[in-house]
C-alpha positions in Angstrom: 138.6 -28.8 -77.5 142.5 -30.1 -78.0 143.5 -31.3 -81.4 145.7 -34.2 -82.2 148.8 -34.5 -84.3 149.8 -37.2 -86.0 153.1 -36.9 -84.6 151.9 -36.6 -80.7 152.8 -39.0 -78.3 150.6 -41.4 -76.4 151.1 -43.9 -73.4 148.7 -46.9 -72.7 148.4 -47.2 -68.7 146.2 -50.2 -67.5 144.6 -49.8 -64.8 142.8 -53.0 -63.9 142.6 -56.6 -64.7 140.6 -56.7 -68.3 138.9 -60.5 -68.1 137.7 -62.6 -71.4 133.6 -61.7 -69.3 134.7 -58.2 -69.5 135.6 -58.4 -73.4 132.1 -59.7 -74.0 130.6 -57.3 -71.7 131.6 -54.5 -74.0 130.9 -56.1 -77.5 127.6 -56.7 -76.6 126.2 -54.1 -74.1 128.4 -51.4 -74.4 129.5 -52.0 -78.1 125.5 -51.0 -79.2 125.9 -47.8 -77.3 129.6 -46.2 -78.3 129.7 -48.3 -81.8 132.1 -50.0 -83.2 135.3 -48.0 -83.8 135.3 -47.0 -80.0 135.2 -50.7 -79.5 137.8 -51.6 -81.7 139.8 -48.3 -80.5 139.4 -50.0 -77.2 140.8 -53.2 -77.6 143.6 -51.8 -80.0 144.9 -49.7 -77.0 144.6 -52.8 -74.7 146.9 -54.4 -77.3 149.2 -51.4 -76.8 149.9 -52.6 -73.6 153.4 -54.5 -72.9 153.7 -58.4 -72.4 152.8 -58.3 -68.4 149.9 -55.3 -69.7 150.8 -53.0 -67.0 152.3 -50.3 -69.5 152.8 -49.5 -72.7 155.9 -48.4 -74.8 156.0 -44.3 -75.6 154.5 -44.1 -79.5 152.7 -41.6 -82.3 149.1 -41.1 -82.8 150.4 -42.0 -86.4 150.9 -45.4 -85.5 147.3 -45.1 -84.2 146.0 -44.5 -86.9 147.6 -46.8 -89.1 146.9 -49.6 -86.7 142.7 -49.0 -86.8 142.4 -47.4 -90.3 140.8 -44.7 -88.6 141.3 -40.5 -89.0 142.6 -38.3 -86.2 138.8 -36.9 -85.8 137.4 -40.2 -86.1 140.0 -41.3 -83.2 139.2 -37.9 -81.1 135.7 -38.9 -81.0 136.0 -42.5 -80.7 137.9 -41.5 -77.7 135.5 -39.3 -76.3 132.8 -42.1 -76.1 134.8 -44.4 -74.3 135.7 -41.6 -71.7 131.8 -40.8 -71.3 131.0 -44.3 -70.7 133.9 -44.7 -68.2 136.0 -47.3 -70.2 139.2 -44.8 -70.6 140.8 -41.6 -68.5 142.7 -39.5 -70.8 145.3 -37.1 -69.5 147.4 -34.5 -71.8 150.4 -32.6 -71.2 151.7 -29.6 -73.8 155.2 -30.0 -75.1 156.9 -28.1 -77.6 157.9 -30.3 -80.1 154.8 -32.9 -79.7 152.3 -32.8 -77.1 151.9 -35.9 -75.4 148.9 -38.0 -73.8 147.8 -40.7 -71.3 145.1 -43.1 -71.7 144.3 -45.3 -68.7 142.1 -48.2 -69.2 139.6 -49.6 -67.2 137.4 -52.5 -66.9 133.6 -52.2 -67.6 130.9 -52.5 -65.2 129.6 -56.0 -64.2 126.0 -57.3 -66.5 124.5 -56.5 -62.9 125.9 -53.1 -62.4 125.0 -52.1 -66.4 121.4 -53.7 -66.2 120.7 -51.8 -62.8 122.0 -49.0 -63.9 119.5 -45.9 -64.2 121.2 -44.5 -67.5 123.2 -47.6 -69.3 120.3 -49.2 -68.8 117.6 -47.1 -70.6 120.1 -46.0 -73.4 120.7 -49.5 -74.3 117.0 -50.5 -74.5 116.0 -47.3 -76.6 119.3 -48.2 -78.6 118.6 -51.4 -79.5 115.5 -52.3 -78.6 112.8 -54.6 -76.3 113.7 -58.1 -78.7 117.6 -57.5 -78.6 117.4 -56.0 -75.2 115.2 -59.1 -74.0 117.7 -61.6 -75.9 121.0 -59.9 -74.3 119.1 -60.1 -70.7 118.4 -63.7 -71.3 122.3 -64.0 -72.8 123.3 -63.0 -69.4 121.1 -65.0 -67.2 122.5 -67.4 -64.9 120.3 -70.6 -65.2 118.8 -71.5 -61.6 119.5 -75.4 -60.3 116.8 -76.7 -58.0 118.5 -77.8 -54.7 116.1 -78.4 -52.6 116.9 -82.4 -52.6 120.6 -81.8 -52.2 122.4 -81.3 -48.9 125.2 -78.5 -48.7 128.2 -80.6 -47.6 130.8 -77.7 -48.5 133.7 -77.6 -46.4 134.6 -74.5 -44.1 138.4 -73.4 -44.4 138.4 -74.7 -40.2 137.4 -77.9 -42.3 140.5 -78.2 -44.1 143.1 -76.6 -43.0 144.8 -76.4 -39.1 145.6 -73.2 -37.2 149.8 -72.6 -36.5 151.6 -69.8 -35.2 151.6 -66.6 -37.9 155.2 -65.4 -39.2 155.5 -61.8 -38.7 156.0 -60.0 -42.1 155.6 -56.7 -43.6 154.1 -56.7 -46.9 152.8 -52.9 -48.7 149.9 -53.4 -51.0 150.2 -50.1 -52.6 149.9 -50.3 -56.3 149.1 -54.4 -57.0 147.4 -54.9 -59.4 142.9 -54.9 -58.7 140.1 -54.5 -61.0 139.2 -50.9 -61.3 136.1 -49.5 -62.9 135.1 -45.6 -63.6 131.5 -46.3 -64.6 129.6 -43.6 -66.8 131.3 -40.3 -66.7 129.1 -37.2 -65.9 130.4 -33.8 -65.7 129.9 -32.9 -61.9 126.9 -30.6 -61.2 126.6 -31.4 -57.6 128.8 -29.6 -55.3 128.7 -31.7 -52.4 130.5 -29.4 -50.2 128.0 -27.1 -50.2 125.4 -29.9 -50.0 126.9 -31.3 -46.6 127.2 -27.9 -45.3 123.4 -27.1 -46.1 122.2 -29.5 -44.2 121.8 -29.4 -40.5 124.4 -32.0 -39.0 122.5 -34.2 -36.6 120.5 -34.9 -39.9 123.2 -36.9 -41.3 126.2 -38.8 -41.0 129.9 -39.6 -42.2 128.4 -42.4 -44.3 125.0 -40.6 -45.3 126.8 -39.1 -48.3 129.1 -42.6 -49.2 130.4 -43.1 -52.7 127.5 -44.9 -53.5 125.0 -42.5 -52.8 126.8 -40.1 -54.6 126.8 -41.6 -58.0 123.0 -41.7 -57.5 122.5 -38.2 -56.2 124.5 -37.3 -59.4 122.7 -39.5 -62.1 119.0 -38.0 -60.9 120.5 -34.4 -61.0 121.2 -35.2 -64.4 118.2 -37.1 -65.4 115.8 -34.4 -63.5 118.3 -31.3 -64.5 118.5 -30.7 -60.4 120.8 -28.2 -59.1 122.8 -28.7 -55.9 119.9 -26.6 -53.8 117.7 -28.4 -55.1 118.8 -32.1 -55.1 118.8 -30.8 -51.1 115.4 -30.9 -50.4 115.3 -34.2 -52.6 118.0 -35.5 -49.3 116.3 -34.0 -46.6 113.2 -36.1 -47.8 114.9 -39.3 -48.5 116.4 -39.6 -45.0 115.8 -42.7 -42.6 116.1 -42.8 -39.4 119.6 -44.3 -39.0 120.2 -41.1 -41.1 121.1 -43.0 -44.0 119.6 -42.4 -47.6 116.9 -44.5 -48.3 117.9 -45.0 -52.4 114.4 -46.0 -53.8 112.9 -43.0 -51.7 115.1 -40.8 -52.6 114.3 -41.9 -57.0 110.9 -41.4 -56.1 111.4 -38.0 -54.2 113.5 -36.4 -57.0 110.7 -37.6 -59.8 108.2 -36.1 -57.6 110.1 -32.8 -56.7 110.4 -32.1 -61.0 106.6 -32.5 -61.3 106.0 -30.5 -58.4 108.4 -27.8 -59.8 107.0 -28.2 -63.1 103.0 -27.8 -61.9 102.9 -31.5 -62.5 104.2 -32.3 -66.0 106.8 -33.4 -67.6 105.9 -31.9 -71.4 108.8 -33.9 -73.5 107.3 -37.2 -72.5 103.4 -36.1 -73.9 105.2 -34.3 -76.8 106.8 -37.1 -78.0 106.5 -39.7 -80.8 107.3 -43.2 -80.5 110.3 -44.6 -80.7 111.8 -45.5 -84.3 112.8 -48.8 -83.1 109.3 -49.6 -81.7 107.5 -48.7 -84.5 106.3 -50.7 -87.9 107.5 -51.1 -91.1 106.4 -48.6 -93.6 104.9 -49.9 -96.8 101.5 -51.2 -96.5 98.5 -48.8 -97.7 95.6 -50.5 -95.6 93.7 -48.9 -93.2 94.9 -50.3 -90.4 98.4 -49.7 -92.1 97.9 -45.9 -92.1 96.0 -45.9 -88.6 99.1 -47.8 -86.9 101.1 -45.0 -89.4 99.0 -41.8 -87.4 99.3 -43.5 -84.0 103.1 -43.7 -84.2 103.8 -40.0 -85.6 101.5 -38.2 -83.4 102.1 -37.7 -80.1 99.5 -38.1 -77.6 98.8 -34.3 -76.7 98.2 -33.8 -80.7 96.2 -36.9 -80.6 94.4 -35.9 -77.8 94.1 -32.8 -79.2 92.5 -33.7 -82.9 90.0 -35.8 -80.6 88.8 -32.5 -79.0 88.5 -31.0 -82.8 91.6 -28.9 -82.3 90.6 -27.8 -78.8 93.5 -27.5 -76.2 92.9 -30.8 -74.0 91.7 -30.2 -70.6 94.1 -30.3 -67.6 92.6 -33.5 -66.0 92.7 -35.2 -69.2 96.2 -34.2 -69.4 97.1 -35.2 -66.3 95.8 -38.4 -66.8 97.9 -38.9 -69.5 100.6 -38.0 -68.5 100.5 -40.4 -65.2 100.2 -43.3 -68.1 103.8 -42.0 -69.4 105.2 -41.0 -66.5 103.8 -43.6 -63.5 103.3 -46.7 -65.6 105.8 -45.8 -68.8 103.5 -46.4 -71.7 105.0 -45.9 -75.3 103.4 -42.6 -76.5 101.5 -45.0 -79.8 100.3 -47.0 -77.0 99.2 -44.1 -75.4 97.4 -43.3 -78.5 95.4 -46.5 -79.0 94.5 -45.7 -75.4 92.9 -42.9 -76.2 91.2 -43.8 -79.2 89.7 -47.3 -77.7 88.7 -45.5 -74.3 86.8 -42.5 -76.7 85.0 -45.1 -78.7 83.7 -47.5 -76.2 83.1 -45.0 -73.5 80.9 -42.4 -75.0 83.7 -40.0 -75.9 84.6 -39.5 -71.7 88.2 -40.5 -70.5 87.2 -41.5 -67.5 90.2 -42.1 -64.7 89.5 -45.6 -63.4 88.8 -46.7 -66.4 91.4 -45.7 -68.4 93.8 -46.6 -65.7 92.5 -50.2 -65.2 93.3 -51.0 -68.7 96.6 -49.1 -68.8 97.9 -51.0 -66.0 96.7 -54.2 -67.5 98.6 -53.1 -70.9 101.8 -52.6 -68.9 101.4 -56.5 -67.5 100.7 -57.5 -70.8 104.3 -55.7 -71.8 102.5 -53.8 -74.8 104.8 -51.3 -76.4 104.0 -50.8 -80.5 100.8 -49.4 -81.8 100.3 -53.1 -83.0 99.9 -54.5 -79.9 97.8 -52.1 -78.3 95.4 -52.5 -81.3 95.1 -56.5 -81.1 94.7 -55.9 -77.6 91.7 -53.5 -78.1 90.4 -55.7 -80.4 90.3 -58.6 -78.2 88.7 -56.4 -75.5 85.9 -55.1 -77.7 85.2 -58.5 -78.5 84.5 -59.9 -75.2 82.3 -56.5 -74.7 79.9 -58.0 -77.6 79.9 -61.2 -76.1 79.2 -60.3 -72.4 76.7 -57.8 -73.7 75.0 -61.2 -75.5 75.2 -63.4 -72.4 73.9 -60.7 -70.4 70.8 -60.4 -72.3 70.2 -64.0 -72.8 70.9 -64.8 -68.8 67.7 -61.7 -68.5 65.4 -64.0 -70.2 65.6 -66.9 -67.4 66.0 -63.9 -64.6 63.1 -62.2 -65.6 60.2 -62.2 -62.5 56.8 -64.1 -63.8 55.0 -61.1 -63.8 56.6 -59.4 -66.5 55.2 -59.0 -69.7 55.5 -62.5 -72.0 55.5 -60.8 -74.6 58.7 -58.5 -74.3 60.4 -61.4 -72.3 63.3 -62.1 -75.5 65.2 -59.1 -75.1 68.5 -60.0 -77.2 70.6 -57.1 -78.3 69.0 -55.3 -81.4 70.8 -55.3 -84.6 71.4 -51.7 -84.5 73.3 -52.0 -81.2 75.5 -55.2 -82.9 75.9 -53.1 -86.0 77.6 -50.5 -83.4 80.1 -53.1 -81.3 81.0 -54.1 -85.0 82.0 -50.2 -86.2 84.1 -50.1 -83.2 86.0 -52.8 -84.0 86.6 -51.8 -87.6 89.0 -49.1 -87.0 91.1 -51.7 -85.3 91.6 -54.5 -88.9 
């Protein structure tokens, strides 16, 4: 690790055009991830630029310490965070008296690029939580105007300007200022030269591994911990008839390959507890609060194990629960409530179709907390009781003529009704 001394100098070089919208994106989307100190450092470096915003004078890090009121350690940590998310690039030169650094500034990703990014988007959600994430997405949404009753009267260039003989001139566009982005900075784990040479030439073309596809491959390799040889198999199964990579297929195949190599298991998902930002405040001493605490602080694996009286869950049950986390993306506490609810109302059986039907409904309802899941379970239980009563009453009318009239009134028994009520007590 390269240490920085107050006397070490630095120059800021602007590689982009930083707009007010970029500043808003950094403050609202990047700051929750990198923190206020890193955000402050980025904008401080912007202020060091000359009046044309091209390059700064050579300054010392002591100046940076004074301007930001940060220690050198804080400056170093903040800079590394900026490098990691692709907002700056750092160059270092060792000299006899003092070392020299160059900090290149880059634009943030656009709002659309950020919210569709396979890593940054997830990190933001995990950091700020569901409600704040929804507020941020709503903040950047463009309002839609119904133009069906309007006529498009926009003029084209040809309508406004007439053609004229062009003037011959030479124009060099080198070094013209433009918007420049680094994107998230991931350590390169994939050897694309080796990857391309290991795939038959007739299966790919010069556009197969374009910049966009390479970025996606790197991201997926990071998420699923795949090396060059492993990602090769994923790429081969994701090529379409035009010798191009189907991005949707690539994402799906990378995930399936990981599952296959790990015997269909993603242990980290089954052993995770409910994220802190989706937990209820601690303090209440009611039975309901105690149940919520149990659902939130127990992993699905351990919860299922407790339901088996300490015995290891069967592979069939584990595979079913893994699917709830992997395929549907249900939160750990929600899975625990679902397990508890199904076992109670289904004679201690985790029937696959029954579980997946309820899980699909909860996913569509965007249920993410234990309390939301419990409330929905209560609603479902009350519906079940109502249906049972309605069914029995309906039988009174539809019974055949020859049926023994003495047993014609077959309503739900007190014992059966009490049993249903007992199921609901655990969620109150």
